[in-house]
C-alpha positions as CSV (number, residue, x, y, z in Angstrom):
1,M,0.2,-0.1,-0.2
2,T,1.5,3.3,-1.2
3,L,1.5,6.3,1.4
4,R,-1.8,8.6,1.7
5,L,-1.8,11.8,2.6
6,H,-4.8,14.2,3.5
7,D,-3.7,17.0,2.0
8,T,-6.1,20.4,2.6
9,A,-5.6,22.4,-0.7
10,T,-7.5,19.9,-1.9
11,R,-9.1,18.2,0.4
12,S,-8.6,14.7,-0.4
13,L,-6.2,11.6,0.5
14,R,-3.6,11.9,-2.1
15,P,-0.8,9.3,-2.8
16,F,2.6,10.7,-1.2
17,V,5.0,11.5,-5.0
18,P,8.3,12.9,-3.2
19,L,9.7,15.7,-5.1
20,E,13.1,13.9,-5.5
21,A,12.8,10.1,-5.1
22,G,14.1,8.3,-2.2
23,K,13.7,12.3,-0.4
24,A,11.0,14.0,1.8
25,S,10.9,17.6,2.5
26,I,9.0,19.1,5.2
27,Y,8.5,22.2,6.6
28,L,6.6,22.6,10.0
29,C,5.3,26.0,11.8
30,G,6.9,26.1,15.1
31,L,6.1,28.4,18.0
32,T,6.6,32.0,18.7
33,V,8.2,31.7,21.9
34,Q,6.4,34.3,23.6
35,G,5.7,32.2,26.6
36,R,6.6,28.2,27.9
37,P,5.3,25.5,25.9
38,H,1.6,23.6,26.9
39,I,0.5,20.3,25.4
40,G,-1.3,21.9,23.1
41,H,1.8,22.9,20.9
42,L,3.1,19.9,21.8
43,R,0.8,17.6,19.6
44,S,2.2,19.3,16.5
45,S,5.9,18.2,17.2
46,V,4.8,14.6,18.0
47,N,2.1,14.5,15.0
48,F,5.1,15.3,12.9
49,D,7.7,13.5,14.5
50,I,5.7,10.2,13.8
51,L,5.0,11.3,10.5
52,R,9.3,11.9,9.6
53,R,10.0,8.2,11.7
54,W,6.8,6.7,9.4
55,L,8.7,8.3,6.1
56,E,12.5,7.4,7.3
57,R,10.5,3.8,8.3
58,N,9.8,3.5,4.3
59,G,13.5,4.8,2.8
60,Y,12.9,8.4,2.7
61,Q,15.8,10.8,3.7
62,A,13.7,12.9,5.6
63,T,14.2,16.7,5.9
64,L,12.6,18.8,8.7
65,V,12.0,22.4,9.3
66,R,10.7,24.0,12.1
67,N,11.0,27.6,12.6
68,I,11.1,29.6,15.4
69,T,9.1,32.8,15.6
70,D,11.7,35.2,18.0
71,I,9.9,38.5,17.4
72,D,6.6,39.8,17.5
73,D,3.8,42.1,19.1
74,K,3.2,39.5,21.8
75,I,7.2,39.0,22.4
76,L,7.3,42.6,22.6
77,A,4.5,42.8,25.5
78,R,4.8,40.4,27.7
79,S,8.7,41.0,27.7
80,A,8.4,44.5,28.6
81,E,5.8,43.7,31.4
82,A,8.3,40.9,32.6
83,G,11.3,44.2,32.9
84,R,13.2,41.9,30.5
85,Q,15.3,42.5,26.7
86,W,12.8,41.2,23.9
87,W,15.8,38.9,22.9
88,D,16.4,37.0,26.1
89,W,12.5,36.5,26.7
90,S,12.5,34.8,23.1
91,Y,15.7,33.0,23.7
92,E,14.7,31.9,27.5
93,N,11.2,30.2,26.0
94,E,13.1,28.8,23.2
95,R,15.3,26.9,25.2
96,A,12.0,25.5,27.3
97,V,10.3,24.8,24.0
98,I,13.2,22.7,22.2
99,D,13.6,21.3,25.7
100,A,9.8,19.9,25.7
101,Y,10.7,18.7,21.8
102,A,13.3,16.1,23.2
103,L,11.5,15.5,26.3
104,L,8.5,14.1,24.2
105,G,11.3,11.9,22.4
106,C,11.1,14.2,19.2
107,L,14.2,13.6,17.3
108,P,15.8,17.3,16.8
109,A,14.5,19.1,13.4
110,T,17.4,19.0,10.7
111,Y,17.2,22.5,10.8
112,E,15.7,24.8,13.4
113,P,16.1,28.8,12.2
114,R,14.8,31.8,13.6
115,A,12.8,34.7,12.1
116,T,15.1,37.1,13.3
117,G,18.0,35.7,11.7
118,H,16.6,35.8,7.8
119,V,15.9,39.5,7.5
120,T,18.1,39.2,4.5
121,E,16.2,36.8,3.1
122,M,12.6,38.7,3.7
123,I,13.6,41.6,2.2
124,E,14.6,39.5,-1.0
125,L,11.4,38.7,-0.8
126,M,9.5,41.9,-0.5
127,Q,11.7,43.2,-3.6
128,R,10.4,40.2,-5.4
129,L,6.8,41.0,-4.5
130,I,6.7,44.7,-4.9
131,D,8.3,44.2,-8.8
132,A,6.0,42.1,-9.7
133,G,2.7,43.9,-9.0
134,H,2.4,42.4,-5.8
135,A,2.7,44.3,-2.8
136,Y,3.4,47.7,-2.2
137,A,5.1,50.0,0.5
138,A,3.5,52.7,2.6
139,D,5.3,54.8,5.4
140,G,7.6,52.1,6.2
141,D,4.5,49.5,6.3
142,V,4.7,46.9,3.3
143,Y,1.5,45.0,2.8
144,F,0.9,42.0,0.3
145,D,-1.7,43.2,-2.3
146,V,-4.8,40.7,-1.7
147,A,-6.7,41.6,-4.9
148,S,-3.8,41.0,-7.4
149,Y,-3.8,37.1,-6.7
150,P,-7.0,35.5,-8.0
151,A,-6.3,32.3,-6.3
152,Y,-6.7,33.7,-2.9
153,G,-8.6,32.1,-0.1
154,A,-8.0,28.5,-1.9
155,L,-6.5,27.2,0.4
156,S,-9.3,27.8,3.5
157,G,-12.4,27.7,0.9
158,Q,-13.3,31.6,1.4
159,Q,-13.9,33.9,-1.1
160,T,-12.7,37.1,-1.1
161,A,-15.7,39.5,-1.2
162,D,-16.6,37.7,2.3
163,M,-13.6,38.7,3.9
164,Q,-12.8,41.2,6.9
165,P,-10.1,43.4,7.0
166,A,-6.3,41.5,7.9
167,D,-5.4,41.7,11.6
168,D,-3.2,44.5,11.1
169,T,-5.3,47.6,11.6
170,A,-3.0,49.8,12.1
171,G,-2.2,50.5,8.5
172,G,-5.5,51.8,8.7
173,A,-5.4,54.7,5.3
174,R,-2.2,53.5,4.1
175,K,-4.0,50.6,3.3
176,R,-4.7,50.1,-0.4
177,D,-7.5,47.5,0.4
178,S,-8.5,46.6,4.2
179,R,-7.9,42.7,3.3
180,D,-4.2,43.6,2.5
181,F,-1.9,42.0,4.9
182,A,1.5,43.5,6.4
183,L,4.6,41.7,5.2
184,W,6.9,44.5,7.1
185,K,6.1,46.6,10.0
186,A,7.5,49.8,10.6
187,G,8.9,50.6,14.1
188,K,6.5,52.2,16.5
189,P,7.8,54.5,19.0
190,G,8.5,53.6,22.1
191,E,9.6,49.9,20.8
192,P,13.3,48.8,21.4
193,E,15.5,50.0,19.0
194,T,17.1,46.6,19.0
195,A,13.4,45.2,17.7
196,S,13.8,46.6,14.4
197,W,16.1,46.3,11.2
198,P,16.5,49.1,8.1
199,T,15.3,48.0,4.8
200,P,15.0,50.2,1.7
201,W,11.4,51.0,3.1
202,G,12.4,52.0,6.4
203,R,13.4,50.5,10.0
204,G,11.0,48.3,10.8
205,R,10.6,44.1,11.7
206,P,9.0,41.6,10.0
207,G,5.1,40.0,9.7
208,W,4.3,36.7,10.6
209,H,3.8,35.0,7.4
210,L,6.6,36.5,5.6
211,E,8.9,35.0,7.8
212,C,7.7,31.1,6.9
213,S,7.9,31.2,3.0
214,A,11.2,33.2,3.4
215,M,12.6,30.4,5.9
216,A,11.1,27.8,4.0
217,T,12.2,27.9,0.7
218,K,15.9,28.5,2.3
219,Y,16.1,25.6,3.4
220,L,14.2,23.7,1.1
221,G,14.0,25.4,-1.9
222,A,11.5,27.0,-4.2
223,T,9.3,24.1,-4.1
224,F,9.1,21.3,-1.7
225,D,6.9,18.1,-0.5
226,I,4.9,18.6,2.6
227,H,3.7,21.9,4.7
228,G,2.8,21.4,7.9
229,G,0.6,23.1,11.0
230,G,-2.4,23.3,13.4
231,I,-6.0,23.4,11.6
232,D,-6.0,26.9,13.3
233,L,-3.1,28.0,10.8
234,I,-5.1,27.8,7.4
235,F,-6.8,31.3,7.6
236,P,-5.0,33.7,7.6
237,H,-1.3,32.5,8.3
238,H,-1.1,29.4,5.4
239,E,-3.4,31.2,3.1
240,N,-1.0,34.5,3.1
241,E,2.2,32.0,2.8
242,I,0.8,30.6,-0.1
243,A,-0.4,33.8,-1.7
244,Q,2.5,35.3,-1.6
245,S,5.5,32.4,-2.0
246,K,3.2,31.8,-5.5
247,A,3.1,35.6,-6.3
248,A,6.8,35.4,-6.1
249,G,6.9,32.9,-8.4
250,D,8.0,29.9,-6.0
251,G,5.8,26.4,-6.5
252,F,5.9,26.7,-2.5
253,A,4.4,23.4,-0.9
254,N,2.6,19.9,-2.7
255,Y,0.8,18.9,0.0
256,W,-0.6,20.5,3.3
257,L,-1.6,19.0,6.6
258,H,-3.2,20.1,9.2
259,H,-3.2,18.9,13.0
260,N,-6.4,19.4,15.1
261,W,-6.5,21.2,18.6
262,V,-6.1,20.0,22.1
263,T,-9.1,21.9,23.6
264,L,-9.8,22.3,27.5
265,A,-14.1,22.5,28.0
266,N,-14.6,22.6,24.4
267,E,-11.9,25.3,23.8
268,K,-8.9,26.1,22.0
269,M,-6.1,25.5,24.6
270,S,-4.2,29.3,24.3
271,K,-2.2,31.0,26.6
272,S,-4.7,34.0,25.4
273,L,-7.5,32.3,27.5
274,G,-5.3,31.1,30.1
275,N,-6.4,27.2,30.0
276,T,-2.7,26.4,29.1
277,L,-1.4,22.9,30.5
278,Q,2.3,23.2,30.7
279,I,4.8,19.9,29.7
280,T,6.4,20.8,33.1
281,E,3.7,20.3,35.2
282,L,2.8,17.1,33.7
283,V,5.4,15.7,33.8
284,N,5.2,15.8,37.8
285,T,2.8,13.3,37.1
286,W,3.2,11.2,34.6
287,R,6.2,9.9,32.3
288,P,7.0,12.3,29.2
289,V,6.6,8.6,27.1
290,E,3.1,8.5,28.4
291,I,2.1,12.4,27.7
292,R,3.5,10.8,24.1
293,Y,1.6,8.0,23.4
294,Y,-1.8,10.5,24.7
295,L,-1.0,13.3,21.9
296,G,0.0,10.8,19.5
297,A,-2.9,8.3,20.0
298,P,-5.7,10.1,18.7
299,H,-5.6,10.6,14.6
300,Y,-4.2,13.6,13.9
301,R,-6.7,15.3,12.2
302,S,-9.8,14.5,15.8
303,A,-9.6,17.0,18.1
304,I,-8.3,15.7,21.6
305,E,-10.4,16.7,24.8
306,Y,-8.0,16.8,27.5
307,A,-9.2,15.3,30.8
308,P,-6.8,13.7,33.8
309,D,-8.7,10.4,33.2
310,S,-8.5,10.0,29.6
311,L,-4.1,10.8,30.1
312,A,-4.6,8.2,32.5
313,E,-6.1,6.1,30.2
314,A,-3.4,6.2,28.1
315,A,-0.7,5.5,30.4
316,A,-2.4,2.3,31.1
317,A,-2.3,1.3,27.9
318,Y,1.5,2.0,26.8
319,R,2.2,0.3,30.4
320,R,0.6,-2.9,29.2
321,I,2.5,-2.5,26.0
322,E,5.3,-1.7,28.0
323,N,5.1,-4.7,30.4
324,F,5.3,-7.6,27.8
325,V,8.1,-6.4,26.4
326,E,10.3,-6.1,29.9
327,R,8.5,-9.9,30.9
328,A,9.8,-10.9,27.3
329,V,13.1,-9.7,27.8
330,E,13.4,-10.8,31.0
331,V,12.7,-14.2,29.5
332,L,14.9,-14.2,26.1
333,G,17.9,-12.2,27.0
334,A,19.0,-8.4,26.5
335,D,20.9,-9.8,23.3
336,E,17.5,-10.5,21.4
337,A,16.3,-6.6,21.7
338,A,19.1,-5.2,20.4
339,A,18.3,-6.0,16.7
340,S,14.3,-6.2,17.0
341,A,13.6,-2.1,16.2
342,Q,14.2,-3.2,12.5
343,G,12.1,-6.5,12.8
344,M,9.2,-7.1,10.7
345,L,5.8,-4.8,11.0
346,C,2.6,-6.5,11.0
347,A,0.4,-5.8,7.7
348,D,-2.4,-4.0,10.0
349,F,0.1,-1.3,11.3
350,A,1.4,-1.1,7.6
351,N,-1.1,-0.2,6.3
352,A,-3.1,1.9,9.0
353,M,-0.1,3.9,8.8
354,D,-0.1,4.1,5.3
355,D,-3.5,5.5,5.7
356,D,-3.1,8.9,6.2
357,L,-1.3,8.3,9.3
358,G,-3.8,6.1,11.0
359,V,-2.3,5.6,14.3
360,P,-5.8,4.4,16.5
361,L,-5.4,1.5,14.2
362,A,-1.7,1.4,14.2
363,L,-1.6,0.8,18.4
364,A,-4.8,-1.8,18.1
365,A,-2.3,-3.5,15.6
366,I,0.4,-3.4,18.1
367,H,-1.8,-4.1,21.3
368,T,-2.8,-7.4,19.2
369,V,0.6,-8.5,19.3
370,V,0.7,-8.0,22.9
371,R,-1.5,-9.9,23.5
372,E,-0.5,-12.5,21.1
373,G,3.4,-12.0,23.1
374,N,1.7,-12.8,26.7
375,S,-0.4,-15.6,25.3
376,A,2.8,-16.8,24.4
377,L,5.0,-16.1,27.1
378,A,2.7,-17.7,28.8
379,A,2.5,-21.0,27.0
380,G,6.4,-21.1,27.2
381,D,6.8,-20.6,23.5
382,R,10.4,-19.0,23.2
383,V,9.9,-19.3,19.1
384,A,6.2,-16.7,19.3
385,T,7.7,-14.5,22.1
386,R,10.9,-13.8,19.7
387,G,8.8,-13.3,17.4
388,A,6.1,-10.5,19.2
389,L,8.6,-9.0,21.1
390,R,10.2,-8.1,17.7
391,S,7.6,-6.8,15.9
392,V,5.9,-4.8,19.0
393,L,9.4,-3.0,19.3
394,A,9.7,-2.5,15.3
395,M,6.2,-0.8,15.8
396,T,6.4,1.5,18.5
397,D,10.1,2.8,17.6
398,V,7.6,3.8,14.5
399,L,5.6,6.0,16.9
400,G,8.2,6.8,19.3
401,I,7.4,4.7,22.5
402,N,9.7,1.9,22.1
403,P,10.5,1.0,25.9
404,L,13.5,0.4,25.1
405,N,13.9,3.8,24.6
406,W,12.3,5.0,27.7
407,A,13.9,2.9,30.3
408,D,14.0,4.1,33.5
409,P,17.7,4.9,34.2
410,T,16.6,5.7,37.9
411,A,15.8,2.0,38.3
412,S,19.4,1.6,39.6
413,D,21.2,1.8,42.6
414,H,23.1,5.0,41.4
415,T,20.6,7.3,41.9
416,A,23.4,9.2,44.3
417,V,25.4,9.3,42.2
418,V,23.6,10.8,39.2
419,D,22.5,13.7,41.5
420,A,25.9,14.4,43.0
421,L,27.1,15.5,39.2
422,V,24.0,16.7,38.0
423,H,24.8,19.4,40.7
424,V,28.4,19.6,39.8
425,A,27.4,20.7,36.2
426,L,24.4,23.1,37.9
427,G,26.9,24.7,39.9
428,Q,29.6,25.1,36.8
429,R,26.2,26.5,34.8
430,A,25.5,29.1,37.8
431,A,29.0,30.1,37.6
432,A,29.2,30.9,34.4
433,R,26.1,32.9,34.0
434,A,27.4,34.5,36.7
435,R,30.2,35.7,35.3
436,K,27.8,36.6,31.9
437,D,29.4,34.2,30.3
438,F,26.6,32.4,28.0
439,A,28.0,30.0,25.7
440,A,29.7,28.3,28.6
441,S,26.3,28.1,30.4
442,D,24.1,26.8,27.6
443,A,27.2,24.5,26.6
444,I,26.6,22.8,30.2
445,R,22.7,23.3,29.5
446,D,23.0,21.5,26.1
447,Q,25.5,18.6,27.4
448,L,22.8,18.0,30.5
449,A,20.1,17.1,28.0
450,Q,22.0,14.8,25.9
451,A,22.3,13.5,29.1
452,G,18.7,13.1,29.6
453,V,18.3,16.3,32.0
454,L,16.4,19.0,31.7
455,V,17.3,21.9,33.0
456,E,14.9,24.5,33.9
457,D,15.7,28.1,35.1
458,T,13.1,29.6,37.6
459,P,12.9,32.8,40.0
460,S,14.2,30.5,42.9
461,G,16.8,28.5,41.0
462,Q,17.7,25.9,38.5
463,R,15.3,23.1,38.6
464,W,16.3,19.5,36.9
465,T,14.2,16.8,35.7
466,L,15.5,13.4,34.2
467,T,13.8,13.4,30.7
468,Q,12.9,9.5,30.7
469,S,10.6,9.4,34.0
470,Q,9.1,12.2,36.7
471,K,11.1,10.1,39.0
472,G,14.2,12.1,40.5
473,S,12.9,15.6,39.7
474,R,14.4,18.3,41.8
C-alpha cells in the first residue's frame, strides 16, 4: 500500500509522491516563543515526528525544518511586562520549547531557523513581490495586495468578497484594501531600537506570514513536499504564505497537512485563554513517554479533549506494552532486543500508517501483538515470544514509544551518584551565568539535555528533571 496523506488544499487523500525520489522535505510551523509551551503546542511536534519516523522507516531521507518566531507584538509586550530585553525573553522560551520537544522524544529538527536570522531573505522576497506588482510600501510598512492574486482563499475555501479586514488595522488609510496583510511593519514609538532592522522602506520588523515563506524556501527550495501546522493556521497564516510565495514565482508546498487542537472544556488550548497545561507541570504526574502516547494516539486530524482520566487511560495502555516488553526481554535476554527495532511490521500496522497516518488502528495492531506475545510467554513458546517482541519493538519505534528507549534511568542503585554529578554541573553553569559567560552556560545545559537531564531556570534557581521519567525531579 502506498502512503496517502490528507491534503488540505485539495480536500482529499493523495498518494505521497515526493519531488525527489527517496527524499521527503517538510516545513512545520513552529512556535512563537512568547511563553512556555503547553501540550497543545507539543501535539504538533509529536504528530510530525511520527510522520517523519514513518517516512524514514520506509526508506526516505527526511528533512524537517521547524521555525522559531522570536519577534512579534506579543513577545515585545510580554518581555516589557517582565522588565526583560525581548531577545532575552525569546531565547529563554526558545530553549524551553526545544527542551520540551526532546522531553517527549521528538527527533531534533534538521534545521530550526529563527525569524530574526533571516531578515535578508525577507527583504529580498518583498522586493520580488513589489517588482511583480503584488506588494507596495506605505510609510515604512509593506503590504501584500490581495486583489492582485486571484487564487487567494483557495486553501481555506473562503471568498475574498466575504473576508474581514486583515488583522493589522494599524495600517489604516495607508492600505489600498482592508484585506491586504502586512509583510513588514514599521517600527513604532516606544519599541526597542533592537526590535527593528533597516530596509529600503525604513526600519521595522517582519510580519508573521513573511517569515515562514522566506525560511521554508531558504532551506527546502522554491518547491518542497509537505507544509504542516495546526488547523488554526489554515487562515490567515497559510493562506497568506501561499499567496506571497506563489505570487513571487515559487511553487511552494505540494501537500498541506493540518492537525487538530488539544481542547479544554471544548475551547482551543491557548495562552490568551489562560487554559494552558505546561509540560513541566504534567511530568510531575506522568512520564514523558505516557504524555507522548496520549498526544500521538488519536488521529492527527481529530481533536483531543484534555481530561486527566483520558491521560490515565493512555498511560495504562502504554504500560501494557511496556510490561510485555520487559517480561519478554527478561525471558529471552537483552541480546534479543538489540536488533528488534528493525523487526517485521505487521501488515495491519503498516496499512494503518499508510492510510493518512492512522495511528489509532496502528496502536490496535500493536496491542493485538502484545496479547499474542503474552499468550506465548504463558505457554513458554520462545519462538512466538521472540517474534512478538521484535514486531512490537519495531512498531513502537515508528511511533517513538519503544519501551527500551524509554527505560527508567533511575532504576539502578546509582541515583545518589547521578544527583551529585548533576549538581556539580549545575554549579558550574551557575558560575558561568554569574560571570555572563552565556556560551559556556548554554553548552553545559545542552550537554545535560543530551544526557537526559532537563534544566529549567526558575525565579528560585535551577530546577532539573530526568527526561525519561518523572522520578528524580529536583
